[in-house]
C-alpha positions in Angstrom: 6.1 73.2 -47.8 2.8 74.1 -46.1 0.3 76.6 -47.4 -2.0 79.1 -45.9 -5.4 80.7 -46.7 -5.7 84.5 -46.9 -9.1 86.2 -46.3 -9.1 90.0 -46.8 -11.9 91.4 -44.6 -11.0 95.1 -44.3 -13.4 96.8 -46.6 -16.6 98.6 -45.9 -18.9 96.3 -47.8 -20.8 99.3 -49.2 -22.4 97.4 -52.0 -24.7 95.5 -49.5 -25.7 98.7 -47.8 -27.9 98.1 -44.7 -26.3 94.7 -43.9 -22.9 96.4 -43.1 -24.1 99.5 -41.2 -23.1 97.8 -37.9 -21.3 94.7 -39.0 -18.4 93.9 -41.3 -19.7 91.9 -44.3 -17.7 88.9 -43.1 -20.2 88.6 -40.3 -23.4 88.9 -42.4 -25.5 85.9 -41.7 -25.8 83.2 -44.4 -28.2 80.6 -43.3 -27.2 80.0 -39.7 -23.6 81.0 -39.9 -21.6 84.2 -40.4 -20.3 84.4 -44.0 -16.7 84.1 -43.0 -17.4 80.8 -41.2 -18.7 79.4 -44.5 -15.4 80.4 -46.0 -13.1 79.0 -43.3 -15.1 75.7 -43.0 -14.2 74.9 -46.7 -10.6 74.3 -45.6 -9.0 71.6 -43.5 -8.6 72.4 -39.8 -4.8 72.2 -40.0 -4.5 74.9 -42.6 -3.4 78.2 -41.1 -5.7 81.2 -41.8 -4.6 84.8 -42.3 -7.4 87.4 -41.9 -6.9 91.1 -42.8 -8.9 93.4 -40.6 -10.1 97.0 -41.1 -13.7 98.1 -40.8 -15.3 96.6 -37.6 -12.2 94.5 -37.4 -12.3 93.9 -33.6 -15.6 92.2 -34.0 -14.3 89.8 -36.6 -11.3 89.0 -34.4 -13.5 88.3 -31.3 -16.0 86.2 -33.2 -13.3 84.0 -34.8 -11.4 83.6 -31.6 -14.5 82.3 -30.0 -15.7 80.1 -32.8 -12.3 78.6 -33.7 -10.3 78.5 -30.4 -8.0 75.7 -31.5 -7.4 77.0 -35.0 -4.2 78.8 -36.1 -5.4 82.3 -37.2 -3.2 85.4 -37.7 -5.1 88.7 -37.6 -3.4 91.6 -39.4 -4.7 95.2 -38.9 -4.8 97.3 -42.0 -4.3 101.0 -41.4 -5.8 102.3 -44.6 -9.0 100.5 -45.7 -11.1 103.4 -47.1 -10.5 106.6 -49.1 -7.6 107.6 -51.3 -4.8 105.1 -51.4 -6.9 102.2 -50.1 -7.7 99.1 -52.1 -7.7 95.4 -52.1 -4.1 95.3 -53.3 -3.0 97.6 -50.5 -4.8 95.4 -48.0 -3.3 92.2 -49.3 0.2 93.5 -49.3 0.0 94.0 -45.6 0.0 90.2 -45.3 3.2 89.7 -47.4 5.4 88.9 -44.4 2.9 86.2 -43.3 2.4 84.7 -46.8 6.0 83.7 -47.6 4.8 80.3 -48.7 2.2 79.0 -51.2 -1.2 80.3 -50.3 -4.9 80.4 -51.3 -6.6 83.7 -51.6 -10.4 83.9 -51.1 -12.7 86.9 -50.7 -14.8 86.8 -47.5 -18.0 87.2 -49.4 -17.3 84.3 -51.8 -19.5 81.4 -50.7 -19.0 78.0 -52.4 -21.4 75.1 -52.2 -20.3 71.5 -52.9 -17.2 72.3 -54.9 -13.8 71.5 -53.3 -11.5 74.6 -53.1 -9.0 73.2 -50.5 -6.5 72.7 -53.3 -3.0 72.7 -52.1 -0.9 74.9 -54.5 2.1 72.6 -53.8 0.3 69.9 -55.7 -2.0 71.8 -58.0 0.3 74.7 -58.9 -1.0 78.2 -59.6 -4.7 78.1 -60.1 -7.8 80.3 -60.3 -11.5 79.5 -60.1 -14.2 80.5 -62.5 -18.0 80.1 -62.8 -19.5 79.6 -66.2 -22.5 81.8 -66.7 -25.8 80.1 -67.4 -29.0 81.6 -68.6 -30.9 80.8 -65.4 -28.6 82.5 -62.9 -28.6 86.1 -61.8 -25.0 87.0 -62.8 -24.0 89.6 -65.3 -20.5 88.9 -66.6 -19.9 92.5 -67.4 -19.7 93.5 -63.8 -17.0 90.9 -63.0 -13.5 90.1 -64.2 -13.5 87.1 -66.5 -11.0 84.4 -67.5 -9.8 83.6 -71.0 -9.1 79.9 -71.3 -6.9 78.0 -73.8 -8.6 75.9 -76.5 -8.3 72.8 -74.4 -9.4 74.7 -71.3 -6.3 73.5 -69.5 -4.7 77.0 -68.9 -5.8 80.5 -68.2 -4.3 82.7 -71.0 -5.8 86.0 -69.9 -7.7 87.8 -67.1 -10.0 90.5 -68.5 -11.3 93.6 -66.8 -14.9 94.3 -66.1 -17.2 95.1 -69.1 -16.6 91.9 -71.0 -19.3 89.4 -72.1 -17.0 86.4 -71.5 -19.2 83.8 -69.7 -16.2 82.5 -67.6 -16.5 84.7 -64.5 -13.6 84.9 -62.1 -14.9 83.6 -58.8 -12.5 85.5 -56.5 -10.5 82.4 -55.4 -7.0 81.5 -56.5 -4.0 79.4 -55.4 -0.5 80.8 -55.6 2.5 78.5 -55.8 4.9 81.0 -57.1 4.5 83.5 -54.3 7.9 85.2 -54.8 6.8 86.3 -58.3 3.4 87.2 -57.1 4.7 89.6 -54.4 7.2 91.1 -56.8 4.4 92.0 -59.1 2.3 93.4 -56.3 5.0 96.1 -55.6 3.5 98.1 -58.4 1.2 101.0 -57.5 -1.2 99.7 -60.1 -1.8 96.7 -57.8 -3.5 98.8 -55.2 -6.8 98.9 -56.9 -6.5 95.7 -59.0 -6.0 93.4 -56.0 -4.7 89.8 -56.3 -5.5 89.7 -60.0 -2.5 92.0 -60.6 -0.2 89.4 -59.0 -1.9 86.5 -60.8 -1.2 88.1 -64.2 2.5 87.8 -63.5 2.4 84.0 -63.0 3.1 81.3 -65.5 0.7 78.5 -66.3 -2.4 79.2 -64.1 -4.7 76.2 -64.0 -8.5 77.0 -64.4 -10.7 75.4 -61.7 -14.4 75.4 -62.6 -16.9 76.1 -59.8 -20.4 74.9 -60.2 -22.0 76.3 -57.1 -20.9 79.9 -56.4 -22.6 82.7 -54.5 -21.1 86.2 -54.7 -22.4 87.8 -51.6 -20.9 91.2 -52.4 -24.1 92.4 -54.0 -27.6 92.7 -52.6 -29.2 90.5 -55.2 -26.6 87.7 -54.9 -26.6 87.9 -51.1 -30.4 87.3 -51.0 -29.9 84.3 -53.3 -27.3 82.9 -50.9 -29.4 83.5 -47.9 -32.3 81.7 -49.5 -30.1 78.8 -50.6 -28.6 78.2 -47.1 -31.8 79.0 -45.2 -32.5 76.6 -42.4 -35.7 74.6 -42.6 -35.9 74.3 -38.8 -35.3 77.9 -37.8 -36.7 81.3 -38.7 -34.5 84.0 -37.3 -35.7 87.6 -37.5 -32.5 89.4 -38.5 -31.5 92.7 -37.1 -29.1 95.3 -38.6 -26.9 95.5 -35.4 -26.7 91.9 -34.2 -26.8 88.4 -35.4 -27.8 84.9 -34.0 -25.9 81.9 -35.4 -26.3 78.2 -34.9 -22.9 76.4 -34.8 -22.3 72.9 -33.6 -25.7 72.6 -32.0 -25.1 75.8 -30.0 -26.8 79.2 -30.4 -24.4 82.1 -30.5 -25.5 85.7 -30.3 -23.2 88.5 -31.5 -23.0 91.7 -29.6 -24.8 94.8 -30.6 -21.7 96.6 -32.0 -23.2 100.1 -31.9 -23.5 99.9 -28.2 -20.8 97.6 -26.8 -17.1 98.1 -26.6 -14.5 95.4 -27.0 -14.5 94.0 -23.5 -18.3 93.9 -23.2 -18.7 92.5 -26.7 -16.5 89.5 -25.8 -18.7 88.8 -22.8 -21.8 89.1 -24.9 -20.4 86.7 -27.5 -19.7 84.2 -24.7 -23.4 84.2 -23.9 -23.9 80.9 -25.7 -27.4 79.7 -25.0 -27.5 76.4 -23.2 -30.1 74.9 -25.4 -29.6 73.5 -28.9 -32.8 73.6 -30.7 -35.9 75.6 -29.8 -38.2 73.9 -32.3 -40.3 76.5 -34.2 -43.4 76.3 -32.1 -43.8 80.0 -31.6 -46.1 82.1 -33.7 -44.7 82.5 -37.2 -42.1 79.8 -36.7 -39.7 82.2 -35.1 -37.0 80.8 -32.9 -38.1 81.1 -29.3 -35.6 82.8 -27.0 -33.7 84.6 -29.8 -32.3 87.7 -28.2 -32.4 86.4 -24.6 -29.2 86.4 -22.6 -28.8 83.1 -20.8 -25.7 82.7 -18.6 -24.2 79.6 -17.2 -26.3 77.8 -14.6 -29.6 79.4 -15.7 -32.5 77.6 -17.3 -33.9 78.3 -20.7 -35.8 81.6 -21.3 -39.5 81.6 -20.6 -40.4 81.7 -24.2 -38.5 78.5 -24.8 -39.6 76.3 -21.9 -41.1 72.9 -21.6 -40.7 70.1 -24.1 -39.4 72.3 -26.9 -35.9 72.5 -25.5 -33.0 70.0 -26.0 -30.5 70.6 -23.3 -26.8 70.7 -23.8 -23.9 70.1 -21.5 -21.5 72.8 -20.2 -20.6 75.7 -22.5 -18.0 74.7 -25.1 -17.3 78.1 -26.6 -15.0 79.9 -24.2 -12.5 82.7 -24.5 -9.0 81.2 -24.0 -5.6 82.9 -23.9 -4.3 83.2 -27.4 -0.6 84.3 -27.1 0.0 83.4 -30.8 -2.8 85.7 -31.8 -1.6 89.1 -30.6 -2.7 91.9 -32.9 -0.5 92.5 -35.9 -0.7 96.1 -36.7 0.7 96.9 -40.2 
């Protein structure tokens, strides 16, 4: 039986304040990619993805359809993603019909470094990841859920709430083999605020998976650590609150200014992929020349990026293509 990856992306991202005023936190730039790309890229290209949308959801859909035109992605619209009655559990349950198979749950702000998390539950069973707190890191275990391990560290025997000094911090990623039991547990009203952890607690024999390079980008401090870790040595991009510039597969992609553009115009803006790969940081301060310019097909590079500092690419490769299988799912 195949498995899927579920990425909830409906919430407001209020803990990282200014970064989510105009963008969903899934689109916050980490290095030279949007955060959600760093999540998706951890999984094999043939693994179907399920993305739950709410706040600024149209932007996430447009970005992913452009960046992953050949990947199977289901988008599910969540009707209640803020205020009374909302919660991670409510959001996740909107995907129940699409997750009637083993699946992997991962938060859209959970960035993993070198560790392998593409662990098929059909082979690995039920599992959950943890990061073991060390003195040198910035994490306070009391603000996270933590995992209690058996004496031989071969099984998770408890998932504690926040406020515990347990050093084994739950990293927000889990694999679910026994999905029927998981969804049965999630029928409880208590699951609305607890999220996937409520369903996990109903499963038998959950294997612990230790993560050694974990970045929780849901807080300002940890987000800045991740940005510094994945910072490109070749490019210095001046970030703006209402738009982003990403470098993907040797192409420069500019997101639309969401406060000013509607869905149709934002698609066209996203398609404005600059036809140069690398503007070497020759400009004052090492800034990327041409950032913010709109260069359409057939034009040369912007004036600020002329001469020998430009490596030309072929025709545009990121295009909007018909996606009949990706019609909006409104829960």
